[in-house]
C-alpha positions as CSV (number, residue, x, y, z in Angstrom):
1,X,126.4,111.8,47.1
2,X,126.2,113.5,50.3
3,X,123.5,112.2,52.9
4,X,120.4,113.9,53.7
5,X,118.3,113.7,56.9
6,X,115.5,112.0,55.1
7,X,118.0,109.3,54.0
8,X,119.4,108.8,57.4
9,X,116.1,108.2,58.9
10,X,115.0,105.7,56.3
11,X,118.1,103.4,56.7
12,X,116.9,100.5,58.0
13,X,119.4,98.2,60.3
14,X,120.6,94.8,58.9
15,X,122.3,91.7,60.4
16,X,125.6,93.3,59.4
17,X,127.1,96.7,60.0
18,X,126.6,99.3,57.4
19,X,128.7,102.4,56.7
20,X,127.7,105.3,54.4
21,X,129.8,108.0,53.1
22,X,129.0,111.9,53.2
23,X,132.1,113.0,51.6
24,X,135.1,114.8,53.2
25,X,135.8,111.9,55.6
26,X,132.6,111.9,57.3
27,X,130.8,108.5,57.5
28,X,127.5,107.4,59.3
29,X,127.9,103.9,60.8
30,X,124.7,102.0,61.4
31,X,124.7,98.9,63.6
32,X,122.4,95.8,63.7
33,X,120.9,96.8,66.7
34,X,119.6,100.0,65.0
35,X,121.9,102.5,66.8
36,X,123.9,105.1,64.4
37,X,127.1,107.0,64.9
38,X,129.3,109.5,63.1
39,X,132.9,108.7,62.5
40,X,135.5,110.8,60.9
41,X,138.0,109.2,58.8
42,X,141.6,110.4,58.2
43,X,145.3,109.6,57.1
44,X,148.5,110.8,58.9
45,X,152.1,109.4,57.7
46,X,150.2,106.8,55.6
47,X,148.1,105.5,58.8
48,X,144.6,105.6,58.8
49,X,142.3,106.6,61.7
50,X,138.5,106.7,62.6
51,X,137.6,109.1,65.1
52,X,134.3,109.0,67.0
53,X,132.3,112.0,66.5
54,X,128.8,111.2,68.5
55,X,125.8,109.3,68.4
56,X,123.0,110.1,65.7
57,X,120.6,111.8,66.1
58,X,122.0,113.4,69.4
59,X,124.6,114.7,67.0
60,X,122.8,116.2,63.8
61,X,123.9,115.7,60.3
62,X,124.8,119.5,60.1
63,X,126.7,119.3,63.7
64,X,128.6,116.2,62.4
65,X,129.8,118.2,59.3
66,X,130.8,121.0,61.3
67,X,132.8,118.8,63.8
68,X,134.7,116.8,60.8
69,X,135.4,120.2,59.1
70,X,137.1,121.2,62.6
71,X,139.1,117.9,62.5
72,X,140.0,118.3,58.8
73,X,141.8,121.5,59.7
74,X,143.4,119.8,62.7
75,X,144.9,117.2,60.3
76,X,146.1,119.6,57.6
77,X,148.3,121.4,60.4
78,X,149.9,118.0,61.0
79,X,148.1,117.2,64.2
80,X,146.3,113.9,65.1
81,X,143.0,114.5,66.4
82,X,142.8,111.2,68.3
83,X,146.2,112.0,70.0
84,X,145.2,115.5,70.8
85,X,142.1,114.4,72.4
86,X,143.9,111.7,74.5
87,X,146.4,114.7,75.7
88,X,143.1,116.9,76.6
89,X,142.0,114.1,78.6
90,X,145.0,113.1,80.5
91,X,145.5,117.0,81.2
92,X,142.1,117.3,82.5
93,X,142.6,114.1,84.5
94,X,145.9,115.6,85.9
95,X,144.3,118.9,86.9
96,X,141.4,117.1,88.7
97,X,143.7,114.8,90.5
98,X,145.8,117.8,91.6
99,X,142.9,119.7,92.7
100,X,141.6,116.7,94.4
101,X,145.2,116.2,96.3
102,X,145.6,119.4,98.2
103,X,143.0,122.0,97.1
104,X,143.1,124.9,99.6
105,X,139.9,126.7,100.9
106,X,140.5,129.6,98.8
107,X,140.8,127.5,95.5
108,X,137.7,125.8,96.3
109,X,136.0,129.1,97.1
110,X,137.0,130.3,93.8
111,X,135.9,127.1,92.1
112,X,132.3,127.2,93.7
113,X,132.1,130.9,93.0
114,X,132.8,130.1,89.2
115,X,130.7,127.0,88.7
116,X,127.7,127.9,91.5
117,X,127.3,131.4,92.8
118,X,128.4,133.4,90.0
119,X,125.0,132.3,88.5
120,X,123.1,134.2,91.2
121,X,121.3,137.7,90.2
122,X,124.2,139.5,91.8
123,X,127.1,137.7,90.4
124,X,127.9,136.4,94.0
125,X,129.0,139.9,95.0
126,X,127.3,139.7,98.4
127,X,128.9,136.1,99.0
128,X,132.4,137.1,97.9
129,X,132.2,140.1,100.3
130,X,131.4,138.0,103.2
131,X,134.1,135.5,102.7
132,X,136.8,137.8,101.9
133,X,135.9,139.6,105.1
134,X,135.2,137.0,107.6
135,X,136.2,133.6,105.9
136,X,139.1,133.5,103.9
137,X,141.5,135.4,106.2
138,X,141.0,132.9,108.7
139,X,141.1,129.5,106.7
140,X,141.9,130.6,102.9
141,X,145.5,129.2,103.1
142,X,144.5,125.8,104.6
143,X,143.7,122.8,102.6
144,X,140.2,122.2,102.3
145,X,140.3,118.7,103.5
146,X,142.2,119.9,106.8
147,X,139.4,122.3,107.7
148,X,137.6,121.2,111.0
149,X,134.7,122.0,113.1
150,X,136.9,124.3,115.3
151,X,138.2,126.4,112.2
152,X,134.4,127.1,111.6
153,X,133.5,127.8,115.2
154,X,136.2,130.3,115.3
155,X,134.8,132.2,112.4
156,X,131.4,131.9,113.8
157,X,132.3,133.3,117.3
158,X,134.2,136.3,115.4
159,X,130.9,137.2,114.0
160,X,129.1,136.7,117.6
161,X,131.4,138.7,119.3
162,X,130.9,142.0,117.3
163,X,127.0,141.3,117.7
164,X,126.4,140.0,114.0
165,X,124.3,137.0,115.0
166,X,122.4,136.9,111.7
167,X,125.7,137.3,109.8
168,X,127.1,134.3,111.9
169,X,123.9,132.0,110.6
170,X,124.7,133.4,106.9
171,X,128.2,132.6,107.0
172,X,127.6,129.2,108.3
173,X,125.0,128.5,105.6
174,X,127.3,129.7,102.8
175,X,130.4,127.8,104.3
176,X,128.0,124.6,104.4
177,X,127.1,125.1,100.8
178,X,130.6,125.5,99.6
179,X,131.7,122.2,101.3
180,X,128.7,120.2,100.1
181,X,129.8,121.5,96.6
182,X,133.3,120.0,97.3
183,X,131.9,116.6,98.4
184,X,129.8,116.3,95.5
185,X,132.9,116.6,93.4
186,X,135.1,114.3,95.6
187,X,137.4,117.0,96.6
188,X,136.8,116.2,100.4
189,X,135.4,113.3,102.3
190,X,133.7,114.8,105.0
191,X,132.1,118.3,105.7
192,X,133.3,120.1,108.8
193,X,130.0,122.0,109.3
194,X,127.9,118.7,109.4
195,X,127.3,118.6,113.1
196,X,127.0,122.4,113.6
197,X,123.5,123.3,114.3
198,X,122.5,126.5,113.0
199,X,119.6,127.1,115.6
200,X,122.4,127.0,118.2
201,X,124.2,130.0,116.6
202,X,123.8,133.1,118.5
203,X,120.3,134.2,119.5
204,X,117.2,132.4,118.1
205,X,115.7,134.2,114.9
206,X,112.7,136.2,115.4
207,X,110.1,136.2,112.7
208,X,108.7,140.0,112.2
209,X,105.2,140.5,112.3
210,X,105.2,144.2,112.3
211,X,102.2,145.7,110.5
212,X,101.2,149.3,110.3
213,X,97.7,150.0,111.5
214,X,95.5,152.4,109.7
215,X,95.8,155.1,112.3
216,X,99.7,154.6,111.6
217,X,99.4,155.0,108.0
218,X,97.3,158.4,108.5
219,X,100.1,159.6,110.8
220,X,102.9,158.4,108.4
221,X,101.3,160.4,105.6
222,X,101.9,163.6,107.6
223,X,105.2,162.8,109.0
224,X,106.7,161.6,105.9
225,X,106.8,165.1,104.5
226,X,108.4,166.5,107.6
227,X,111.1,163.8,108.1
228,X,113.8,165.4,105.8
229,X,112.8,162.5,103.2
230,X,113.4,163.3,99.7
231,X,110.3,163.2,97.6
232,X,111.1,160.0,95.7
233,X,111.6,158.1,98.9
234,X,108.4,159.3,100.1
235,X,106.9,158.3,96.7
236,X,108.4,154.8,97.2
237,X,106.6,154.3,100.8
238,X,103.3,154.6,99.0
239,X,103.8,152.7,96.0
240,X,105.3,149.7,98.4
241,X,101.9,150.0,100.4
242,X,99.8,150.3,97.1
243,X,101.5,147.2,95.4
244,X,102.8,145.1,97.9
245,X,106.2,144.9,96.3
246,X,109.5,144.3,97.7
247,X,111.7,147.4,97.8
248,X,114.4,145.9,95.9
249,X,112.0,145.0,93.2
250,X,111.0,148.7,92.9
251,X,114.2,150.4,92.9
252,X,115.6,148.0,90.2
253,X,112.6,148.7,88.0
254,X,112.9,150.6,84.7
255,X,110.3,153.0,83.1
256,X,109.9,150.5,80.4
257,X,108.3,148.3,82.8
258,X,105.6,150.7,83.7
259,X,102.7,151.1,81.2
260,X,100.3,154.0,82.2
261,X,97.8,153.1,79.4
262,X,97.4,149.7,80.4
263,X,97.8,150.6,84.3
264,X,100.4,147.8,84.6
265,X,103.9,147.3,86.0
266,X,105.9,144.4,85.3
267,X,108.3,143.2,87.7
268,X,110.8,141.1,85.5
269,X,112.2,137.8,86.5
270,X,115.7,139.2,87.1
271,X,114.1,141.6,89.5
272,X,111.8,139.3,91.5
273,X,113.2,137.5,94.4
274,X,111.7,134.2,93.4
275,X,112.6,134.7,89.7
276,X,109.1,134.6,88.5
277,X,107.6,137.6,86.7
278,X,104.6,139.4,88.3
279,X,102.5,142.0,86.4
280,X,101.1,144.3,88.9
281,X,97.8,146.2,88.2
282,X,98.2,149.9,89.3
283,X,95.3,151.8,91.0
284,X,94.6,155.2,90.3
285,X,96.4,155.7,93.7
286,X,99.7,153.9,92.6
287,X,99.4,155.6,89.1
288,X,99.4,158.9,90.7
289,X,102.5,158.1,92.8
290,X,104.5,156.6,89.8
291,X,103.6,159.6,87.4
292,X,104.9,162.1,90.4
293,X,108.0,159.9,90.5
294,X,108.5,160.2,86.6
295,X,108.6,164.2,86.9
296,X,112.1,163.9,88.8
297,X,114.4,162.6,86.2
298,X,112.2,162.2,83.3
299,X,115.0,161.5,80.9
300,X,116.3,158.3,82.9
301,X,115.6,154.9,82.1
302,X,115.6,154.0,85.6
303,X,112.5,154.4,88.0
304,X,115.2,155.3,90.7
305,X,118.3,156.2,89.0
306,X,121.4,156.6,91.0
307,X,123.2,160.1,91.1
308,X,125.4,159.4,87.9
309,X,122.2,158.1,86.2
310,X,124.4,155.1,85.2
311,X,122.1,152.3,86.7
312,X,119.6,152.0,89.5
313,X,119.6,153.5,93.3
314,X,121.5,151.0,95.5
315,X,118.8,149.0,97.0
316,X,119.7,149.5,100.6
317,X,119.5,153.2,100.3
318,X,115.8,153.7,100.9
319,X,115.7,151.3,103.7
320,X,118.9,153.2,105.4
321,X,117.0,156.5,105.1
322,X,114.0,155.0,106.6
323,X,116.0,153.3,109.3
324,X,118.1,156.6,110.1
325,X,114.9,158.2,111.2
326,X,113.9,155.8,113.6
327,X,117.0,155.0,115.8
328,X,116.5,157.3,118.6
329,X,117.4,160.7,120.1
330,X,120.4,159.3,121.9
331,X,122.1,158.1,118.7
332,X,123.7,161.0,116.3
333,X,124.6,160.3,112.9
334,X,127.7,161.8,111.1
335,X,127.1,163.5,107.8
336,X,123.7,162.2,107.7
337,X,120.1,163.4,109.0
338,X,119.4,164.6,112.5
339,X,116.2,163.7,112.3
340,X,116.6,160.4,114.4
341,X,113.0,160.1,115.4
342,X,111.2,161.8,112.7
343,X,109.7,158.5,111.4
344,X,108.9,156.6,114.6
345,X,105.4,155.4,115.2
346,X,103.4,154.4,118.3
347,X,103.6,150.6,117.5
348,X,107.5,150.9,117.1
349,X,110.1,151.0,114.2
350,X,109.2,149.7,110.9
351,X,111.0,148.6,107.8
352,X,109.9,149.0,104.0
353,X,109.7,144.9,104.2
354,X,106.8,145.7,106.9
355,X,104.9,147.8,104.3
356,X,104.7,144.7,102.1
357,X,103.3,142.6,104.9
358,X,100.9,145.8,105.8
359,X,99.8,145.9,102.1
360,X,98.6,142.4,102.4
361,X,97.0,142.8,105.8
362,X,94.8,145.9,104.3
363,X,93.7,143.7,101.4
364,X,92.4,140.6,103.7
365,X,91.0,143.2,106.0
366,X,89.1,144.4,102.8
367,X,87.6,141.3,102.1
368,X,90.3,140.0,99.6
369,X,90.7,136.2,100.0
370,X,94.3,135.5,101.4
371,X,95.1,133.3,98.1
372,X,94.4,136.4,96.1
373,X,96.5,138.5,98.5
374,X,99.5,135.8,98.2
375,X,99.2,136.2,94.3
376,X,99.4,140.0,94.4
377,X,102.5,139.8,96.3
378,X,103.9,137.0,94.2
379,X,104.1,134.6,96.7
380,X,104.8,130.9,95.5
381,X,102.3,128.4,96.7
382,X,104.0,125.9,99.2
383,X,102.0,123.0,98.8
384,X,103.5,121.2,95.7
385,X,100.1,119.6,94.9
386,X,98.2,122.7,94.8
387,X,101.2,124.5,92.9
388,X,100.9,121.7,90.5
389,X,97.1,121.5,89.8
390,X,95.8,124.9,90.5
391,X,96.9,127.0,87.8
392,X,94.2,129.8,87.6
393,X,96.0,133.2,87.5
394,X,93.6,135.0,89.5
395,X,94.0,138.0,87.2
396,X,90.6,139.6,87.7
397,X,90.5,139.3,91.4
398,X,94.2,140.7,91.6
399,X,93.1,143.7,89.9
400,X,89.9,144.4,92.3
401,X,92.3,143.7,95.3
402,X,94.9,146.2,94.0
403,X,91.9,148.6,93.2
404,X,90.2,148.2,96.7
405,X,93.7,148.8,98.4
406,X,94.5,151.9,96.2
407,X,90.9,153.4,97.3
408,X,91.7,152.8,100.8
409,X,95.1,154.3,101.0
410,X,93.7,157.2,98.9
411,X,91.1,157.7,102.1
412,X,93.8,157.1,104.9
413,X,96.3,159.5,103.3
414,X,94.0,162.4,102.3
415,X,94.4,164.1,105.7
416,X,98.1,164.5,105.0
417,X,99.9,168.0,104.5
418,X,101.4,169.0,101.0
419,X,104.8,167.9,100.3
420,X,107.2,170.4,101.6
421,X,108.3,172.7,98.5
422,X,112.0,172.5,99.8
423,X,112.1,168.8,99.5
424,X,110.7,168.5,96.0
425,X,113.7,168.8,93.9
426,X,116.5,167.2,96.4
427,X,118.6,164.6,94.8
428,X,118.4,161.1,96.2
429,X,121.1,160.6,98.8
C-alpha cells in the first residue's frame, strides 16, 4: 500500500532500523534516532542499488515520488543513477579546480556578473559598461590571482587623468566587490585592492547641500516656461517638488501606479532606490500636474514614455535637459539647446535631486516633523533599534505633510506665466 503523509508522521522509531515501501522502488527508512530518509531501489544487470534521495520532511512524500519517477526513467534507458551522479560531481569538481587554477580576470568578471551583479535592477548593465570601458581592456586577459595593486592603480589613474574622479571611486568599489567575491570562493588568495583607500582617490567627495529657496522657486516657475523645455519636463520638476520623489522613480512609473480617485501614486519596489514601496499621497497641486501630463500621450502605459512608446524615457534625459540649460554662455552644445543659461538661479546650479532635498526642506519649514518628512521621501531609518521597534506608518501625518507642501507650492507658483503654447505639443527629446 502506498504511504500517506499522516502514516509517515505517526511512525515511531524503534531500537532497530525500519523500512517502509511506497511502491515503484521508493522506500522510507526510519532510524532509531527518529531520523527519516528516502531511498530509491533499482536493479541493473542483476545488481541491486540504493540511491539516497533526501531527508524527510525536508523532502516531502510528493517530492520523493517525483524524484523516484525521474530516476526510474534513467534506469529504463540503461543508465545507472549513482554512477551518473558520481560523474556529475566529478565533472563539477574538475571544473571548479580548473577555475581555481588559472581563472582570468575576464572569466572572474563574467562569473561575478552571472551570480551576483545580474540580480541588480538594471541587470548589471551599468557595471558591465564601466568594466568594458575601463577595466577589462587593461587586465581582462591576466589571471585574477596575478593582479596586483599596481594594475588597479593604473586603471584608476586613467580615470583621474580624464577628470573622472567620481568614476575612479566607483570603479575601485566595483573591482573590490569582484575580488571579494573571488576570495569568498577561494578563487584567489589575496585582494589586490585591500590596501587602496577610496578617500585617497582623486578629490574628496563633496556632499551636496543645494536647496532652492522660495524666491528661487517663484523665479523657476517663470523661467521654466521660457527655457526651451518641453511641457512634460516642466511638469516633472513640479511633481518632484510636490512629492519629494527621485527623478528615476518618476520616469519609470506607469499610469497604473497613479490613482486619481484615491489621490495616490505607488512607487513600486522595483522602481524605488531602496527596494521598498512608497505610497505617495497626491495633493491637489500634484494631481493637477499628473493630469496635465496624462494629456500628452494618453494611450501610453508609461508616465514618461520614450519616443517609440516601447518603454519609459531614459532616466538621465530630464537631468540632462536641466543641466544643459545651466552650463553657461561660454559653452555651446552641438545639436542641443542654445539656451545654456536659461535655468540658472541666483544661488547656483541645481539638479533634479536637489528638488527632492528642497521638498523635504519646505516640509520642515511648514512645521512637518523631520521623521515624517523622512518617511515621505521613503528614507530608511538608519538606527537599527528604531527601525526594528518603531513600526508606525505615519500615514495620516504624511498625507498632511504632502497637502501642506502642495498648498505652499501652489502659492509660490501662481505668479508664473502660462506655458508657451509652442512648447505644449513638443515630443520629449
